[in-house]
C-alpha positions as CSV (number, residue, x, y, z in Angstrom):
1,X,-39.8,-35.5,3.1
2,X,-42.5,-33.1,3.9
3,X,-42.1,-29.7,2.1
4,X,-42.4,-27.9,5.4
5,X,-39.5,-29.8,6.9
6,X,-37.3,-29.2,3.8
7,X,-38.1,-25.5,4.0
8,X,-37.2,-25.4,7.7
9,X,-34.0,-27.2,7.1
10,X,-32.9,-25.0,4.2
11,X,-33.9,-21.9,6.0
12,X,-32.0,-23.0,9.1
13,X,-28.9,-23.8,7.0
14,X,-29.2,-20.4,5.3
15,X,-29.4,-18.6,8.6
16,X,-26.4,-20.5,9.9
17,X,-24.3,-19.6,6.8
18,X,-25.4,-15.9,7.0
19,X,-24.6,-15.9,10.7
20,X,-21.2,-17.4,10.1
21,X,-20.4,-14.8,7.4
22,X,-21.4,-11.9,9.7
23,X,-20.1,-13.0,13.1
24,X,-16.9,-14.9,12.6
25,X,-13.4,-13.4,12.9
26,X,-13.1,-12.7,9.2
27,X,-16.8,-11.7,8.7
28,X,-18.4,-8.5,7.6
29,X,-18.4,-6.9,11.0
30,X,-14.7,-7.4,11.5
31,X,-14.0,-6.2,8.0
32,X,-15.8,-2.9,8.6
33,X,-13.9,-2.5,11.9
34,X,-10.5,-3.1,10.2
35,X,-11.4,-0.7,7.4
36,X,-12.2,2.0,10.0
37,X,-8.9,1.3,11.8
38,X,-7.1,1.5,8.5
39,X,-8.6,4.9,7.6
40,X,-7.7,6.2,11.1
41,X,-4.1,5.0,10.8
42,X,-3.8,6.4,7.3
43,X,-4.9,9.8,8.5
44,X,-2.2,9.6,11.3
45,X,0.4,8.6,8.7
46,X,-0.5,11.5,6.5
47,X,-0.4,13.9,9.5
48,X,3.0,12.6,10.5
49,X,4.4,12.9,7.0
50,X,3.3,16.5,6.9
51,X,5.0,17.1,10.2
52,X,8.1,15.4,9.0
53,X,8.2,17.5,5.8
54,X,7.7,20.6,7.8
55,X,10.5,19.7,10.2
56,X,12.8,18.8,7.3
57,X,12.1,22.2,5.6
58,X,13.0,23.9,8.9
59,X,16.3,21.8,9.2
60,X,17.2,22.7,5.6
61,X,16.5,26.4,6.3
62,X,18.6,26.3,9.4
63,X,21.5,24.7,7.5
64,X,21.5,27.3,4.7
65,X,20.2,30.6,6.2
66,X,22.0,32.7,8.8
67,X,18.8,34.8,9.2
68,X,16.8,31.8,10.1
69,X,19.4,30.7,12.6
70,X,19.4,34.2,14.2
71,X,15.6,34.2,14.3
72,X,15.3,30.8,16.0
73,X,18.1,31.8,18.5
74,X,16.3,35.0,19.4
75,X,12.8,33.6,19.6
76,X,13.3,30.2,21.2
77,X,16.4,30.7,23.3
78,X,16.3,34.5,24.0
79,X,19.7,35.1,22.6
80,X,20.8,38.7,21.9
81,X,23.7,40.5,20.5
82,X,26.3,42.1,22.8
83,X,25.2,45.5,24.1
84,X,21.6,44.9,23.0
85,X,18.8,45.6,25.5
86,X,15.9,43.2,25.4
87,X,12.4,44.3,26.4
88,X,9.8,41.8,27.3
89,X,6.1,42.7,26.9
90,X,3.6,40.7,28.9
91,X,0.1,40.2,27.6
92,X,-2.8,40.3,30.0
């Protein structure tokens, strides 16, 4: 065979293999997309773990501390003691 034809055949085969490795469903492009998605999901997991830890600390504090219970009741639910006057200050 002519050297030129062999070169064209080998080069075409090489391009097909490279194209297959890049474009197919388990190729490099998909791998980079999946790694990016994995990083995003890992950040979300870490954020949710931090939120869970924070909420668990709040639950533990509410179970053990009467001061914390009173603080939450006053701030979130506007509870007050009997004969106590509550003043609300509005910010402009």
